[in-house]
C-alpha positions in Angstrom: 18.7 31.7 31.0 18.8 33.1 27.5 16.3 30.7 25.9 13.8 31.5 28.6 14.3 35.5 27.6 14.2 34.4 24.2 10.4 32.6 24.6 9.3 35.1 27.1 10.3 38.1 24.0 8.5 36.1 21.2 5.4 35.1 23.3 4.9 39.2 24.2 6.1 40.1 20.5 3.1 37.6 19.4 0.7 39.1 22.1 1.0 42.2 20.8 0.6 41.4 17.0 -2.7 39.3 18.0 -3.8 41.9 20.1 -7.1 43.8 18.8 -6.1 47.5 17.9 -9.1 50.0 18.3 -10.9 50.3 14.9 -9.8 47.6 13.3 -11.3 44.1 12.2 -11.1 41.6 14.9 -11.9 37.9 15.3 -14.0 37.0 18.5 -13.9 33.3 19.6 -15.8 32.0 22.4 -13.1 29.0 23.8 -15.2 28.4 27.0 -18.7 27.5 26.6 -20.5 30.6 26.1 -22.9 31.5 29.0 -22.4 35.4 28.5 -22.4 37.8 25.9 -21.3 40.9 27.7 -18.7 42.2 25.7 -19.3 41.2 22.7 -22.9 43.2 23.5 -20.7 46.0 25.3 -18.3 46.3 21.9 -21.4 46.6 19.6 -22.8 49.4 21.8 -19.4 51.4 21.2 -19.8 51.0 17.5 -18.7 47.9 16.4 -20.6 45.8 13.7 -20.1 42.3 13.1 -19.4 42.0 9.4 -19.7 37.9 9.3 -18.3 34.6 10.6 -15.0 33.8 11.7 -13.5 30.3 9.4 -13.4 28.6 12.4 -16.3 29.7 14.2 -16.8 32.9 15.8 -17.3 35.8 14.7 -15.5 38.7 13.1 -16.1 42.4 14.3 -15.4 45.7 12.6 -14.5 48.6 14.3 -13.3 47.6 17.6 -13.5 49.4 20.7 -10.5 49.6 23.1 -10.4 47.3 25.5 -12.2 44.7 24.0 -9.6 42.1 24.2 -9.5 42.0 27.4 -13.1 42.4 28.2 -13.6 39.1 25.6 -10.7 37.6 27.6 -12.4 37.7 30.9 -15.7 36.1 29.5 -13.8 33.0 28.2 -13.2 34.0 24.5 -10.2 35.2 22.3 -10.1 38.1 20.6 -7.6 38.8 17.9 -6.7 41.2 15.3 -6.9 40.4 11.7 -4.3 42.2 9.3 -5.3 44.6 7.3 -3.9 42.8 4.8 -6.7 40.1 4.7 -9.5 42.6 5.3 -9.2 44.2 2.0 -11.1 43.3 -1.2 -9.4 42.2 -3.6 -7.7 44.0 -7.0 -9.4 44.2 -10.5 -7.0 44.2 -13.3 -9.1 45.7 -16.0 -8.5 43.4 -19.4 -7.1 45.9 -22.1 
């Protein structure tokens, strides 16, 4: 019984970490054949911007709105948070 509870806790933590956060970068990956793009259009109408392609497909959105993850999931897509560490430009070090 404890192993089931531990698995559920691990799944909840993973989902919380992968859930898109409002205002941050999100990777939108269609899982089912893309028949509709209403969630993507909805996000773009609310201030999100496409900032590139994902490394394995999909689109990277900057400034995703609240509720985008649930809307994308209903359309057969995943919306995954991109850690801010991966979104920072590389630091440049002066050569002296």
